[in-house]
Structures are given as C-alpha cells and as structure tokens.
N, C-alpha and C positions, 0 to 999 in steps of 0.2 A: 443564475446560480448564486447561491448565498455563500458567504465566507463563514466557516466554522472555526471555533477556538483551536481545534486540532490541526487545521490546515497549514499553519506556519511550521509545526513540527513535522508534518508529512512532507512539506517542501524541503525542509533540512534534510530529512532522511533520503529523499530522492536525489538531491544534490550530492550527498554522500556517495550514493550508488553510481551517479554519473562520474564523479571523480574516480571511483574504483574502476569503473568501466574504461575510462580514458587511460588510467595506469595499466590496466590489463592489455589494451591494444599496444601501448607503447612497449610493454614487456614482450609481447609476441614479435613485434617488429624489430626489436633489439636482440632477439634470440635468447631471452632469459629461459631458465629451466622450467620444464613442464610442472614440476612441483611448486615453484613460485607462482606460475600462471594459474594453477588450480586453486591455490590458496587465495589468490586475488579474485578469481571468479566466484569462489565461495563467499567472499566479502560483498560482492555485487549482489548475489542471490539473497543474502541475509538482509542487506539494506532495503532491497525491494520488497522482500517478504514482510518485514517489519512495518514499512510504509503502507503496505496493503492491509495488513491487520489492523493498523491504527485507523485507517480510512473506514473499514468495514465496521469496527467497533463503534466509531464515532456515528456512523450512519444508523446503526441499531440503537444506540443510546439516545440519539437525538431525533433523528428524522422519523424513525418508525415509531418510537415512543411518543413523539408529539402527534403523529397521525392517529394513533390508537386513542390517545387521551384528548384529542381534539373535539371540536363540536360535532363533527359528523359521526364519529365512533363506528364507522363501518370497517370492520377489521378485514374484510376479504381482500381489498386491494393491498393492505399492509402485509398480509400473510403472503400474498403473491410476490410482492417486492422482496420480502425476506427470503422466500424460496429462491428467487432469482439471484440474489446477492450471495447466497451461500454456495453457489456453484464456483465462486472464486476463492473459497477458503482453501 
C-alpha cells in the first residue's frame, strides 16, 4: 500500500474520532446525561464521516485519475473501482 499526502490528515481525523469514542464510553460508564452522550456520539460520527470523505476524495483524485491517465488507459477497471467505492459515500 502506498502512502498518500492525505493519509496523515485522515489518521488525525480517525484519532479524533477514537478520542471522542473513548469519551463517549466513559460518559456512559459514569452516568452522564443522554443529551451529552448523544452530542458526543454525533462528534464521533462526524469525525469518521469526514475521514471517509477525505479518503474517498483522495482515491478519486489520485488513484483513479492516475489509472485513467496512465499508459494503459483502459477505463473499464477504473469505472468499476469508482462504482465500488461510491457505495461507501
């Protein structure tokens, strides 16, 4: 697997989600209000969603674009891969 320029940002986003998730678990264990817990879960979802969007955008911008513009220029596998990745949007 190759490292992309966006990967450090994606890792930061996922670590943020991880911290929010740990906080949510602690909140549940200590009996915090459901409103506080729901707000924290929303933060977890947002952080994961943004990481996923960044990963998919990077993949489309770099991996798929490189495949289309590469020496083979057979777009069928690229279109299939794009079709596959869009199910995660």
